[in-house]
C-alpha atoms as an extended CHARMM CRD file, in Angstrom:
* protein
*
       188  EXT
         1         1  LEU       CA              2.2330000000      -19.2740000000       23.4820000000  PROA      1               0.0000000000
         2         2  PRO       CA              2.3110000000      -17.5850000000       27.1080000000  PROA      2               0.0000000000
         3         3  ILE       CA             -1.1800000000      -16.2580000000       28.6310000000  PROA      3               0.0000000000
         4         4  SER       CA             -0.3570000000      -13.0720000000       28.4330000000  PROA      4               0.0000000000
         5         5  ALA       CA             -0.3080000000      -13.3410000000       24.7730000000  PROA      5               0.0000000000
         6         6  LEU       CA             -4.4090000000      -13.7360000000       25.0340000000  PROA      6               0.0000000000
         7         7  PRO       CA             -6.6280000000      -10.7400000000       25.2240000000  PROA      7               0.0000000000
         8         8  VAL       CA             -7.4230000000      -10.0420000000       28.4130000000  PROA      8               0.0000000000
         9         9  THR       CA            -10.8970000000      -10.3240000000       28.5230000000  PROA      9               0.0000000000
        10        10  MET       CA            -10.4270000000      -13.8790000000       26.6200000000  PROA      10              0.0000000000
        11        11  ARG       CA             -7.8700000000      -14.9600000000       29.4950000000  PROA      11              0.0000000000
        12        12  LEU       CA             -9.6750000000      -13.4580000000       32.5890000000  PROA      12              0.0000000000
        13        13  ARG       CA            -13.5240000000      -13.9880000000       31.8770000000  PROA      13              0.0000000000
        14        14  PRO       CA            -14.0830000000      -17.6050000000       33.3780000000  PROA      14              0.0000000000
        15        15  VAL       CA            -11.8540000000      -16.6660000000       36.4200000000  PROA      15              0.0000000000
        16        16  LEU       CA            -11.7890000000      -13.3630000000       37.2710000000  PROA      16              0.0000000000
        17        17  HSD       CA            -14.7700000000      -10.9340000000       37.1880000000  PROA      17              0.0000000000
        18        18  GLU       CA            -16.1250000000       -8.0660000000       38.9740000000  PROA      18              0.0000000000
        19        19  ASP       CA            -19.5120000000      -10.1160000000       39.4510000000  PROA      19              0.0000000000
        20        20  MET       CA            -17.5860000000      -13.1630000000       40.8050000000  PROA      20              0.0000000000
        21        21  THR       CA            -18.8190000000      -14.8090000000       44.0570000000  PROA      21              0.0000000000
        22        22  LEU       CA            -17.3200000000      -18.3200000000       44.7930000000  PROA      22              0.0000000000
        23        23  ASN       CA            -19.6700000000      -18.1420000000       47.8070000000  PROA      23              0.0000000000
        24        24  PRO       CA            -22.8700000000      -16.4060000000       47.0230000000  PROA      24              0.0000000000
        25        25  GLU       CA            -23.0140000000      -14.5340000000       50.6600000000  PROA      25              0.0000000000
        26        26  ALA       CA            -19.4770000000      -13.0690000000       49.9550000000  PROA      26              0.0000000000
        27        27  ALA       CA            -19.2070000000       -9.7980000000       48.1580000000  PROA      27              0.0000000000
        28        28  PRO       CA            -15.9910000000       -9.1730000000       46.5890000000  PROA      28              0.0000000000
        29        29  PRO       CA            -13.7890000000       -6.4100000000       49.0100000000  PROA      29              0.0000000000
        30        30  PRO       CA            -14.4000000000       -2.8040000000       47.1220000000  PROA      30              0.0000000000
        31        31  ALA       CA            -10.5960000000       -3.0740000000       46.7930000000  PROA      31              0.0000000000
        32        32  MET       CA            -10.6330000000       -6.4100000000       44.7980000000  PROA      32              0.0000000000
        33        33  THR       CA            -13.4030000000       -4.9670000000       42.4810000000  PROA      33              0.0000000000
        34        34  ALA       CA            -11.2890000000       -2.0930000000       41.9980000000  PROA      34              0.0000000000
        35        35  ALA       CA             -8.0970000000       -3.9500000000       40.9150000000  PROA      35              0.0000000000
        36        36  LEU       CA            -10.2590000000       -6.0270000000       38.9530000000  PROA      36              0.0000000000
        37        37  ARG       CA            -11.5750000000       -2.9670000000       36.8340000000  PROA      37              0.0000000000
        38        38  LEU       CA             -8.4020000000       -1.5220000000       36.4480000000  PROA      38              0.0000000000
        39        39  LEU       CA             -7.2090000000       -5.0390000000       34.9080000000  PROA      39              0.0000000000
        40        40  GLY       CA             -9.6860000000       -5.2660000000       32.5090000000  PROA      40              0.0000000000
        41        41  ALA       CA             -9.1550000000       -1.1860000000       31.7330000000  PROA      41              0.0000000000
        42        42  GLN       CA             -5.0670000000       -1.0910000000       31.9390000000  PROA      42              0.0000000000
        43        43  GLY       CA             -3.7230000000       -4.8810000000       31.9770000000  PROA      43              0.0000000000
        44        44  GLU       CA             -0.5250000000       -5.0270000000       34.0410000000  PROA      44              0.0000000000
        45        45  ALA       CA             -1.0810000000       -1.2520000000       35.5910000000  PROA      45              0.0000000000
        46        46  ALA       CA             -3.1600000000       -3.1120000000       37.9340000000  PROA      46              0.0000000000
        47        47  LEU       CA             -0.3010000000       -4.8610000000       40.2270000000  PROA      47              0.0000000000
        48        48  GLU       CA             -0.2510000000       -2.3820000000       42.8500000000  PROA      48              0.0000000000
        49        49  ALA       CA             -4.0010000000       -2.5840000000       42.9140000000  PROA      49              0.0000000000
        50        50  PHE       CA             -3.7250000000       -6.5150000000       43.4590000000  PROA      50              0.0000000000
        51        51  ASP       CA             -0.7450000000       -5.4360000000       46.0890000000  PROA      51              0.0000000000
        52        52  THR       CA             -3.0720000000       -3.1890000000       47.7010000000  PROA      52              0.0000000000
        53        53  VAL       CA             -5.9830000000       -5.9960000000       48.0140000000  PROA      53              0.0000000000
        54        54  LEU       CA             -3.0410000000       -8.4340000000       49.5030000000  PROA      54              0.0000000000
        55        55  ALA       CA             -2.0030000000       -6.6670000000       52.0260000000  PROA      55              0.0000000000
        56        56  GLY       CA             -5.5680000000       -5.7170000000       53.2390000000  PROA      56              0.0000000000
        57        57  GLU       CA             -7.6900000000       -8.8160000000       55.6710000000  PROA      57              0.0000000000
        58        58  VAL       CA             -9.7890000000      -10.7110000000       53.0860000000  PROA      58              0.0000000000
        59        59  THR       CA            -10.9750000000      -14.0060000000       53.1080000000  PROA      59              0.0000000000
        60        60  PRO       CA             -8.6630000000      -17.2170000000       51.3120000000  PROA      60              0.0000000000
        61        61  THR       CA            -10.8010000000      -17.0280000000       48.7160000000  PROA      61              0.0000000000
        62        62  TRP       CA            -10.4330000000      -13.2500000000       47.6130000000  PROA      62              0.0000000000
        63        63  ARG       CA             -6.6460000000      -13.7030000000       48.5070000000  PROA      63              0.0000000000
        64        64  ALA       CA             -6.1590000000      -16.0720000000       45.8320000000  PROA      64              0.0000000000
        65        65  LEU       CA             -8.0260000000      -14.4530000000       43.3470000000  PROA      65              0.0000000000
        66        66  ALA       CA             -6.0490000000      -11.2970000000       43.9420000000  PROA      66              0.0000000000
        67        67  LEU       CA             -3.0040000000      -13.8880000000       43.5260000000  PROA      67              0.0000000000
        68        68  LEU       CA             -3.9920000000      -14.8220000000       40.3540000000  PROA      68              0.0000000000
        69        69  GLY       CA             -4.2080000000      -11.2020000000       39.3350000000  PROA      69              0.0000000000
        70        70  ARG       CA             -1.3270000000      -10.2670000000       40.2950000000  PROA      70              0.0000000000
        71        71  GLY       CA              0.3350000000      -12.9730000000       38.7050000000  PROA      71              0.0000000000
        72        72  LEU       CA             -1.0740000000      -12.0850000000       35.1600000000  PROA      72              0.0000000000
        73        73  CYS       CA              0.2370000000       -8.5660000000       35.9540000000  PROA      73              0.0000000000
        74        74  GLU       CA              3.6100000000       -9.9200000000       36.0480000000  PROA      74              0.0000000000
        75        75  GLU       CA              3.2040000000      -11.9460000000       33.1230000000  PROA      75              0.0000000000
        76        76  LEU       CA              2.3540000000       -9.3910000000       31.3990000000  PROA      76              0.0000000000
        77        77  ARG       CA              5.0730000000       -7.4140000000       32.6020000000  PROA      77              0.0000000000
        78        78  GLY       CA              7.8290000000       -9.8820000000       31.7520000000  PROA      78              0.0000000000
        79        79  SER       CA              7.9370000000      -11.4600000000       34.6680000000  PROA      79              0.0000000000
        80        80  ALA       CA              7.4950000000      -15.3830000000       34.6010000000  PROA      80              0.0000000000
        81        81  GLY       CA              9.1820000000      -16.3100000000       37.6060000000  PROA      81              0.0000000000
        82        82  PRO       CA              7.0700000000      -14.5400000000       39.9970000000  PROA      82              0.0000000000
        83        83  ALA       CA              4.0290000000      -14.9570000000       38.0150000000  PROA      83              0.0000000000
        84        84  ALA       CA              3.9440000000      -18.2800000000       38.0110000000  PROA      84              0.0000000000
        85        85  ALA       CA              4.8360000000      -18.6720000000       41.4710000000  PROA      85              0.0000000000
        86        86  ASP       CA              1.7450000000      -16.3710000000       42.2360000000  PROA      86              0.0000000000
        87        87  VAL       CA             -0.3670000000      -18.4460000000       40.1510000000  PROA      87              0.0000000000
        88        88  ARG       CA              0.6950000000      -21.8170000000       41.9490000000  PROA      88              0.0000000000
        89        89  ALA       CA              0.0210000000      -19.9830000000       45.0200000000  PROA      89              0.0000000000
        90        90  ALA       CA             -3.4940000000      -18.7690000000       44.1680000000  PROA      90              0.0000000000
        91        91  LEU       CA             -3.7780000000      -22.3760000000       43.3220000000  PROA      91              0.0000000000
        92        92  GLU       CA             -2.2950000000      -24.0480000000       46.7000000000  PROA      92              0.0000000000
        93        93  LEU       CA             -4.8070000000      -21.4030000000       48.5520000000  PROA      93              0.0000000000
        94        94  TRP       CA             -7.7050000000      -22.3350000000       46.6230000000  PROA      94              0.0000000000
        95        95  MET       CA             -7.5140000000      -25.5030000000       47.1070000000  PROA      95              0.0000000000
        96        96  ALA       CA             -6.5780000000      -25.3230000000       51.0950000000  PROA      96              0.0000000000
        97        97  ALA       CA             -9.6670000000      -23.0690000000       51.3980000000  PROA      97              0.0000000000
        98        98  ASP       CA            -12.2670000000      -24.5750000000       49.1450000000  PROA      98              0.0000000000
        99        99  PRO       CA            -11.7990000000      -27.3360000000       47.2230000000  PROA      99              0.0000000000
       100       100  GLY       CA            -14.4500000000      -26.7290000000       44.8860000000  PROA      100             0.0000000000
       101       101  ALA       CA            -13.6380000000      -23.3160000000       43.9300000000  PROA      101             0.0000000000
       102       102  GLY       CA            -10.1670000000      -24.3000000000       43.1770000000  PROA      102             0.0000000000
       103       103  ALA       CA            -11.8040000000      -26.9670000000       40.8630000000  PROA      103             0.0000000000
       104       104  VAL       CA            -13.5900000000      -24.4020000000       38.9290000000  PROA      104             0.0000000000
       105       105  ALA       CA            -10.4860000000      -22.1610000000       38.8520000000  PROA      105             0.0000000000
       106       106  LEU       CA             -8.3910000000      -24.9420000000       37.5560000000  PROA      106             0.0000000000
       107       107  ALA       CA            -10.9820000000      -25.3780000000       34.8890000000  PROA      107             0.0000000000
       108       108  ALA       CA            -10.9640000000      -21.8400000000       34.0530000000  PROA      108             0.0000000000
       109       109  LEU       CA             -7.0790000000      -21.9090000000       33.9730000000  PROA      109             0.0000000000
       110       110  GLY       CA             -6.7830000000      -24.9090000000       31.3110000000  PROA      110             0.0000000000
       111       111  ARG       CA             -9.4310000000      -23.5900000000       29.3390000000  PROA      111             0.0000000000
       112       112  ALA       CA             -7.3890000000      -20.3470000000       28.9680000000  PROA      112             0.0000000000
       113       113  LEU       CA             -4.4690000000      -22.2210000000       28.0310000000  PROA      113             0.0000000000
       114       114  SER       CA             -6.1000000000      -24.1210000000       25.5990000000  PROA      114             0.0000000000
       115       115  ARG       CA             -6.9790000000      -21.5680000000       23.6620000000  PROA      115             0.0000000000
       116       116  GLY       CA             -3.5880000000      -19.6280000000       24.1080000000  PROA      116             0.0000000000
       117       117  GLY       CA             -2.4480000000      -22.9440000000       21.9730000000  PROA      117             0.0000000000
       118       118  ASP       CA             -0.8480000000      -24.6640000000       25.1620000000  PROA      118             0.0000000000
       119       119  LEU       CA             -2.6060000000      -27.7280000000       24.5420000000  PROA      119             0.0000000000
       120       120  GLY       CA             -0.6200000000      -29.8590000000       27.0030000000  PROA      120             0.0000000000
       121       121  ALA       CA             -0.9290000000      -27.5370000000       30.0360000000  PROA      121             0.0000000000
       122       122  GLY       CA             -4.5330000000      -27.0360000000       29.3220000000  PROA      122             0.0000000000
       123       123  ALA       CA             -5.5430000000      -30.7710000000       29.0120000000  PROA      123             0.0000000000
       124       124  ALA       CA             -3.5720000000      -31.2930000000       32.2560000000  PROA      124             0.0000000000
       125       125  LEU       CA             -5.4820000000      -28.3930000000       34.2420000000  PROA      125             0.0000000000
       126       126  LEU       CA             -8.9790000000      -29.6660000000       32.7570000000  PROA      126             0.0000000000
       127       127  ALA       CA             -8.2340000000      -33.2950000000       33.7740000000  PROA      127             0.0000000000
       128       128  ALA       CA             -7.1910000000      -32.1880000000       37.2530000000  PROA      128             0.0000000000
       129       129  ALA       CA            -10.3860000000      -30.0610000000       37.4900000000  PROA      129             0.0000000000
       130       130  ARG       CA            -12.6960000000      -32.8870000000       36.3400000000  PROA      130             0.0000000000
       131       131  ARG       CA            -10.8870000000      -35.3030000000       39.1660000000  PROA      131             0.0000000000
       132       132  LEU       CA            -11.2740000000      -32.5740000000       41.9710000000  PROA      132             0.0000000000
       133       133  GLY       CA            -14.8350000000      -31.6390000000       40.7280000000  PROA      133             0.0000000000
       134       134  VAL       CA            -16.1640000000      -35.2190000000       40.9750000000  PROA      134             0.0000000000
       135       135  GLY       CA            -15.2880000000      -34.8080000000       44.7580000000  PROA      135             0.0000000000
       136       136  GLN       CA            -17.4140000000      -31.7990000000       44.8830000000  PROA      136             0.0000000000
       137       137  PRO       CA            -20.6420000000      -31.6280000000       44.0110000000  PROA      137             0.0000000000
       138       138  THR       CA            -21.7240000000      -28.0740000000       44.4610000000  PROA      138             0.0000000000
       139       139  ASN       CA            -19.0330000000      -27.1410000000       41.9150000000  PROA      139             0.0000000000
       140       140  LEU       CA            -18.7750000000      -30.0310000000       39.6510000000  PROA      140             0.0000000000
       141       141  SER       CA            -21.7490000000      -28.2300000000       37.3680000000  PROA      141             0.0000000000
       142       142  ALA       CA            -19.2600000000      -25.3830000000       36.9180000000  PROA      142             0.0000000000
       143       143  VAL       CA            -16.1780000000      -27.7810000000       36.1920000000  PROA      143             0.0000000000
       144       144  LEU       CA            -18.4980000000      -29.3870000000       33.5230000000  PROA      144             0.0000000000
       145       145  VAL       CA            -19.6280000000      -26.6130000000       31.7160000000  PROA      145             0.0000000000
       146       146  GLU       CA            -15.9050000000      -24.8830000000       31.8730000000  PROA      146             0.0000000000
       147       147  LEU       CA            -14.6360000000      -28.4770000000       30.5220000000  PROA      147             0.0000000000
       148       148  GLY       CA            -17.7220000000      -28.6360000000       27.8610000000  PROA      148             0.0000000000
       149       149  SER       CA            -16.3720000000      -25.2560000000       26.6100000000  PROA      149             0.0000000000
       150       150  ALA       CA            -12.5780000000      -26.1010000000       26.0230000000  PROA      150             0.0000000000
       151       151  ALA       CA            -13.8950000000      -29.2870000000       24.3420000000  PROA      151             0.0000000000
       152       152  ALA       CA            -16.2160000000      -26.5310000000       21.8880000000  PROA      152             0.0000000000
       153       153  GLU       CA            -13.7600000000      -24.5590000000       21.4500000000  PROA      153             0.0000000000
       154       154  ARG       CA            -11.4310000000      -27.5170000000       20.2170000000  PROA      154             0.0000000000
       155       155  VAL       CA            -14.2270000000      -27.9180000000       17.9160000000  PROA      155             0.0000000000
       156       156  ASP       CA            -14.9940000000      -31.1210000000       19.9880000000  PROA      156             0.0000000000
       157       157  ALA       CA            -19.0940000000      -31.2430000000       19.4970000000  PROA      157             0.0000000000
       158       158  GLU       CA            -19.2860000000      -34.5660000000       21.3110000000  PROA      158             0.0000000000
       159       159  ALA       CA            -17.0970000000      -34.0760000000       24.1860000000  PROA      159             0.0000000000
       160       160  ALA       CA            -18.3940000000      -30.6030000000       24.9510000000  PROA      160             0.0000000000
       161       161  ALA       CA            -22.0810000000      -32.2640000000       24.4960000000  PROA      161             0.0000000000
       162       162  ALA       CA            -21.4690000000      -34.8950000000       27.0720000000  PROA      162             0.0000000000
       163       163  ASP       CA            -19.9970000000      -32.2120000000       29.5760000000  PROA      163             0.0000000000
       164       164  TRP       CA            -22.9550000000      -29.8530000000       29.2930000000  PROA      164             0.0000000000
       165       165  ARG       CA            -25.4830000000      -32.9400000000       29.5220000000  PROA      165             0.0000000000
       166       166  GLU       CA            -23.5800000000      -34.1080000000       32.6840000000  PROA      166             0.0000000000
       167       167  ALA       CA            -23.8230000000      -30.3590000000       34.0660000000  PROA      167             0.0000000000
       168       168  MET       CA            -27.1900000000      -30.4790000000       33.5930000000  PROA      168             0.0000000000
       169       169  GLY       CA            -27.4700000000      -33.5230000000       35.8640000000  PROA      169             0.0000000000
       170       170  GLY       CA            -26.3580000000      -31.6460000000       38.7260000000  PROA      170             0.0000000000
       171       171  ASP       CA            -27.9190000000      -29.8780000000       41.5980000000  PROA      171             0.0000000000
       172       172  ASP       CA            -26.4990000000      -26.3490000000       40.3900000000  PROA      172             0.0000000000
       173       173  PRO       CA            -29.4840000000      -23.9920000000       39.0200000000  PROA      173             0.0000000000
       174       174  ARG       CA            -26.7480000000      -22.0140000000       37.2320000000  PROA      174             0.0000000000
       175       175  GLY       CA            -24.8200000000      -24.5540000000       35.8300000000  PROA      175             0.0000000000
       176       176  TRP       CA            -28.0140000000      -26.1620000000       34.3700000000  PROA      176             0.0000000000
       177       177  ALA       CA            -28.7760000000      -23.2560000000       32.7340000000  PROA      177             0.0000000000
       178       178  VAL       CA            -25.3500000000      -22.4320000000       31.1620000000  PROA      178             0.0000000000
       179       179  ALA       CA            -25.2680000000      -25.8260000000       29.5490000000  PROA      179             0.0000000000
       180       180  THR       CA            -28.4810000000      -26.0060000000       28.6570000000  PROA      180             0.0000000000
       181       181  ALA       CA            -28.0350000000      -22.6980000000       26.6160000000  PROA      181             0.0000000000
       182       182  ASN       CA            -24.6830000000      -24.1360000000       25.1630000000  PROA      182             0.0000000000
       183       183  LEU       CA            -26.3220000000      -27.1060000000       24.1540000000  PROA      183             0.0000000000
       184       184  GLY       CA            -29.1150000000      -25.0680000000       22.3890000000  PROA      184             0.0000000000
       185       185  ARG       CA            -26.0910000000      -22.8500000000       20.6940000000  PROA      185             0.0000000000
       186       186  LEU       CA            -24.2930000000      -26.1810000000       19.9540000000  PROA      186             0.0000000000
       187       187  ALA       CA            -27.4840000000      -27.8020000000       17.9690000000  PROA      187             0.0000000000
       188       188  ALA       CA            -28.5480000000      -24.8620000000       16.0370000000  PROA      188             0.0000000000
């Protein structure tokens, strides 16, 4: 099942959203915010908006996010080759610019693919994210939250709880809060 078969909000919520900041001091450029809003409202029509972001001067992190958004738009239009190339380029850019953010992006994409029925590809991305996250302590909690959420969606409560407990041991207060809330929901 291709990722485009998933509802836009399901595919993108973990990776692309208007409030996303991989660096707390870095606000998204206005063109990025506009492209993300357009993607949420009109799907593939946002392709040109992501091209506008890519034509401008943006940080590597925002460029990677724009490539990922454009790749999704291309897939929605049925252009699998260009879509895969953009997603690959986005991940390579994230890994070069900020390996921790790249690990979080891999985890979110793996989770989305797992939801969409491509369990093999999803599992491979989740495993890669875990390996990368271990070397990036500031992002490890976010990776573990994604891994736990993917496990919960597979109805593997034991694995989900283990990942969320591990996320609570990190130094990221937001990761700790999300992991704690998820554990509470799991226990309910």
